[in-house]
VEXMARKE-754095 format. One record per residue (C-alpha): x, y, z. Coordinates in steps of 0.5 Angstrom, whole numbers, padded with zeros to 4 digits, always signed. Layout:
N
XYZ ...
This chain:
449
-0001+0060-0023 +0001+0055-0028 +0001+0057-0035 -0002+0053-0041 +0004+0052-0044 +0007+0049-0038 +0001+0044-0037 +0002+0042-0044 +0009+0040-0043 +0008+0036-0037 +0002+0032-0040 +0007+0031-0046 +0012+0028-0041 +0007+0023-0039 +0006+0021-0046 +0013+0020-0047 +0013+0015-0041 +0008+0011-0044 +0011+0010-0050 +0018+0008-0046 +0013+0003-0043 +0011+0001-0050 +0018+0000-0052 +0020-0004-0046 +0014-0009-0046 +0016-0010-0054 +0023-0012-0052 +0022-0016-0046 +0015-0018-0044 +0013-0025-0046 +0006-0029-0044 +0007-0034-0039 +0006-0041-0041 +0000-0041-0038 -0003-0036-0042 -0001-0039-0049 -0005-0044-0053 -0005-0051-0049 +0000-0056-0052 -0004-0062-0055 -0002-0067-0050 -0005-0062-0045 +0001-0062-0040 +0000-0054-0038 -0007-0054-0037 -0007-0055-0030 -0002-0049-0029 -0007-0045-0033 -0013-0047-0029 -0009-0045-0023 -0008-0038-0025 -0015-0037-0028 -0018-0039-0021 -0015-0033-0018 -0019-0028-0022 -0024-0027-0017 -0019-0025-0012 -0016-0020-0018 -0022-0017-0019 -0023-0016-0011 -0016-0012-0011 -0018-0008-0017 -0024-0006-0013 -0019-0004-0007 -0014+0000-0012 -0019+0004-0016 -0025+0005-0012 -0023+0004-0005 -0017+0008-0005 -0020+0013-0010 -0026+0015-0006 -0023+0014+0001 -0019+0020-0001 -0025+0024-0003 -0026+0027+0004 -0023+0034+0002 -0029+0038+0000 -0026+0041-0007 -0021+0035-0009 -0026+0030-0011 -0024+0030-0018 -0016+0029-0017 -0017+0024-0011 -0021+0019-0016 -0018+0021-0022 -0011+0021-0020 -0012+0015-0017 -0014+0012-0024 -0008+0015-0027 -0003+0013-0022 -0005+0006-0021 -0006+0005-0029 +0001+0008-0030 +0004+0004-0024 +0001-0003-0026 +0005-0003-0032 +0012+0000-0029 +0011-0005-0023 +0011-0011-0028 +0017-0009-0032 +0021-0007-0025 +0019-0013-0022 +0020-0017-0028 +0027-0015-0029 +0029-0018-0022 +0026-0025-0024 +0028-0025-0032 +0029-0032-0035 +0033-0032-0041 +0033-0025-0042 +0025-0024-0042 +0020-0022-0037 +0014-0027-0036 +0007-0024-0036 +0002-0028-0033 -0005-0027-0028 +0000-0027-0022 +0005-0022-0025 -0001-0017-0026 -0004-0019-0019 +0003-0017-0016 +0003-0011-0020 -0004-0009-0018 -0001-0010-0010 +0005-0005-0012 +0000+0000-0014 -0002+0001-0007 +0005+0003-0005 +0005+0010-0009 -0003+0011-0007 -0001+0010+0000 +0005+0016-0001 +0000+0020-0005 -0005+0020+0001 +0001+0023+0005 +0002+0029+0000 -0006+0029-0002 -0007+0036-0005 +0000+0039-0005 +0003+0036-0011 +0002+0037-0019 +0001+0031-0023 +0008+0031-0026 +0011+0031-0019 +0006+0025-0017 +0009+0021-0024 +0016+0022-0022 +0015+0020-0015 +0012+0014-0017 +0017+0012-0022 +0022+0013-0017 +0018+0010-0011 +0016+0003-0015 +0023+0002-0017 +0026+0002-0010 +0020-0002-0008 +0021-0007-0012 +0029-0007-0010 +0027-0007-0003 +0021-0013-0004 +0026-0017-0007 +0031-0016-0002 +0026-0018+0004 +0023-0024+0001 +0028-0027-0004 +0035-0025+0000 +0032-0025+0007 +0027-0029+0006 +0022-0026+0011 +0014-0028+0012 +0010-0022+0009 +0004-0025+0006 -0001-0019+0006 +0005-0014+0005 +0005-0010+0011 +0012-0009+0011 +0014-0009+0004 +0008-0005+0002 +0004-0001+0007 +0010+0001+0011 +0014+0002+0005 +0009+0007+0002 +0007+0010+0009 +0014+0012+0011 +0017+0014+0004 +0011+0019+0003 +0012+0022+0010 +0019+0023+0008 +0017+0026+0002 +0012+0030+0005 +0017+0032+0010 +0022+0035+0005 +0016+0039+0002 +0013+0042+0008 +0011+0049+0009 +0015+0054+0012 +0014+0056+0019 +0010+0062+0017 +0005+0058+0013 +0004+0052+0017 -0003+0053+0018 -0008+0049+0015 -0010+0051+0008 -0017+0054+0007 -0019+0048+0003 -0016+0043+0007 -0022+0040+0010 -0028+0036+0009 -0036+0037+0009 -0042+0033+0010 -0042+0030+0003 -0035+0029+0002 -0034+0025+0008 -0040+0021+0006 -0036+0019-0001 -0030+0018+0003 -0034+0012+0007 -0036+0009+0000 -0028+0008+0000 -0028+0005+0007 -0033+0000+0006 -0030-0002-0001 -0023-0003+0002 -0026-0006+0009 -0030-0011+0005 -0025-0013+0000 -0019-0013+0005 -0019-0021+0006 -0017-0022-0002 -0012-0017-0001 -0008-0021+0004 -0010-0028+0002 -0009-0028-0006 -0001-0030-0005 -0002-0035+0000 +0000-0042-0001 -0004-0048+0001 -0009-0048+0007 -0006-0041+0009 -0010-0038+0004 -0016-0039+0008 -0013-0038+0015 -0011-0031+0012 -0018-0029+0010 -0021-0031+0017 -0015-0028+0021 -0016-0021+0016 -0024-0021+0017 -0023-0022+0025 -0018-0017+0026 -0022-0012+0021 -0028-0013+0026 -0024-0012+0032 -0021-0006+0030 -0028-0003+0027 -0031-0004+0034 -0025-0002+0038 -0024+0005+0033 -0032+0007+0035 -0031+0006+0042 -0024+0009+0043 -0026+0015+0038 -0032+0016+0043 -0028+0016+0049 -0022+0021+0046 -0026+0026+0041 -0030+0032+0043 -0036+0032+0047 -0035+0024+0047 -0038+0024+0040 -0036+0020+0034 -0030+0023+0029 -0031+0021+0022 -0024+0021+0021 -0023+0015+0025 -0029+0011+0022 -0026+0012+0015 -0019+0010+0017 -0018+0007+0024 -0023+0001+0022 -0019-0001+0017 -0012-0001+0021 -0014-0009+0023 -0013-0011+0016 -0006-0007+0016 -0004-0010+0022 -0005-0017+0021 -0002-0017+0014 +0005-0020+0015 +0002-0025+0020 -0005-0027+0016 -0003-0034+0014 +0000-0036+0020 -0003-0040+0026 -0005-0034+0030 -0012-0037+0033 -0018-0033+0033 -0016-0030+0039 -0009-0027+0036 -0013-0024+0030 -0018-0021+0035 -0012-0018+0039 -0008-0015+0033 -0015-0012+0031 -0016-0009+0038 -0009-0006+0039 -0009-0003+0031 -0015+0000+0032 -0013+0003+0039 -0006+0006+0036 -0009+0008+0030 -0015+0013+0033 -0010+0015+0038 -0005+0017+0033 -0010+0021+0029 -0013+0024+0035 -0006+0026+0039 +0000+0024+0034 -0002+0028+0028 -0003+0034+0031 +0003+0034+0034 +0007+0032+0028 +0004+0038+0024 +0005+0043+0030 +0012+0041+0032 +0015+0038+0025 +0011+0042+0020 +0009+0035+0017 +0002+0035+0014 +0000+0028+0013 -0006+0030+0009 -0010+0023+0010 -0006+0020+0016 -0003+0015+0013 +0002+0014+0019 -0004+0012+0023 -0007+0008+0018 -0001+0004+0014 +0005+0006+0018 +0004+0004+0025 -0001-0002+0024 +0005-0004+0019 +0010-0004+0025 +0005-0007+0029 +0005-0013+0024 +0012-0013+0024 +0013-0014+0031 +0007-0019+0031 +0011-0023+0025 +0017-0024+0030 +0013-0026+0036 +0010-0031+0032 +0016-0033+0028 +0020-0035+0034 +0014-0040+0036 +0014-0044+0029 +0015-0051+0029 +0015-0056+0024 +0010-0060+0028 +0005-0054+0028 +0006-0052+0020 +0008-0059+0017 +0009-0059+0010 +0006-0051+0009 +0013-0049+0013 +0016-0049+0006 +0012-0044+0003 +0011-0040+0009 +0018-0040+0012 +0023-0043+0007 +0029-0041+0010 +0027-0045+0016 +0027-0052+0012 +0033-0055+0011 +0035-0059+0005 +0032-0065+0008 +0026-0062+0009 +0027-0061+0016 +0028-0055+0021 +0035-0055+0023 +0039-0050+0028 +0044-0047+0023 +0044-0040+0023 +0043-0036+0016 +0042-0039+0009 +0037-0046+0009 +0035-0049+0016 +0034-0042+0020 +0032-0044+0027 +0025-0040+0030 +0029-0035+0034 +0033-0033+0028 +0027-0032+0023 +0024-0028+0028 +0031-0023+0028 +0030-0023+0020 +0023-0021+0021 +0025-0015+0025 +0031-0014+0020 +0026-0014+0014 +0022-0008+0017 +0029-0004+0019 +0031-0005+0012 +0025-0003+0009 +0024+0003+0014 +0032+0005+0012 +0030+0005+0004 +0023+0008+0004 +0025+0014+0009 +0032+0015+0005 +0029+0014-0002 +0023+0019+0000 +0028+0024+0003 +0032+0024-0004 +0026+0024-0008 +0023+0030-0004 +0029+0034-0005 +0029+0033-0012 +0021+0035-0013 +0023+0041-0009 +0029+0043-0011 +0029+0041-0019 +0026+0045-0024 +0019+0042-0022 +0014+0048-0020 +0011+0047-0013 +0004+0049-0012 +0003+0055-0008 -0001+0055-0001 -0007+0058-0004 -0007+0053-0010 -0007+0047-0006 -0013+0042-0004 -0017+0044-0010 -0019+0041-0017 -0019+0048-0021 -0012+0048-0022 -0012+0042-0027 -0019+0040-0028 -0025+0043-0032 -0030+0044-0026 -0037+0046-0027 -0039+0053-0025 -0044+0053-0019 -0051+0053-0020 -0054+0059-0018 -0058+0058-0011 -0066+0059-0012 -0069+0064-0009 
């Protein structure tokens, strides 16, 4: 059991981290010109208005991160406080850390520029450790979550910079850099923290009840409704509207498919609430990387159908196999909701990138595939650098997901080893998946006779 002294020392560490963030913000972060008072000649008014116009989508992403992710993880019957509370805590911590880490990679004059767009970027980054937390839900302490998040966001920022700025891949909705990274980092940590072979059975609190499943559906609903904003907020030009349309259609197709496949593969052909809570969202992940491309309505629907099918089959067959054979306990099934759909999205991005032409995308090519535009504004056959051809860009898309998997899995293994073998205390089997370890929980009311 944890002693009060050990718990207090853990929270002291958390406060020290927050104070370190305070110092770093004071030294390095300054308002972007869009957040400063307008000059008398009003030259910067247009830039400021452009940032403010994204505020509704910023609100949508806030709802996804703080409500959607939090309530989706309340399916564990005795872990509701932790699921919602740690989501709030981690997201608030990571948003600050992501502003700093991503800002350090784009500094101008030794300072980090703070704008609404940088906060949106940081909000999206908060999804990364929350996805990883889903793989470990109920089996880590707050201090372990803190350390994992600090390391993970640093690696995420570096990987995203390599993928988007060096390799110049297309990843509008973050399926490669956000969903794949978070899923496989979390799975790698879970692999390192897996139980011994004699304790591989499910914990006594590792499961839902009727009420907790209903609360989890609240998270599903919020995520489903606001996912188009998550995928489209960073899209440029008319690509933003395409991202909304493609995401909605893919979500709709994945939802219908998930219901059908769930009934076909579940016991007695009844619907499985796990599939409804999670696989219905797989279409939003699978279309993320390509959401701003010219998929056509049929393309978005096809991606949704594939994602819903793969996700349900993953929950039904792959997750139990990983648990029984590899002792890999993926509590929320992030491999099925985020991991495999992200791989589908990466493959789709390579296919659609190979079909890109200047005639199709016109002036938007510069925003979507900047490395395919030569110095004279036209596509060329030059390999590497500016002026890639379509097949070369497709190769870079696949290289981007490969690099992401290497960094995520490698970083997750090292982080998991640190959490397991360093001075961190690991929860015992009978302490997992319950709030009582770290929360004041009301006593159960006596039943009326």
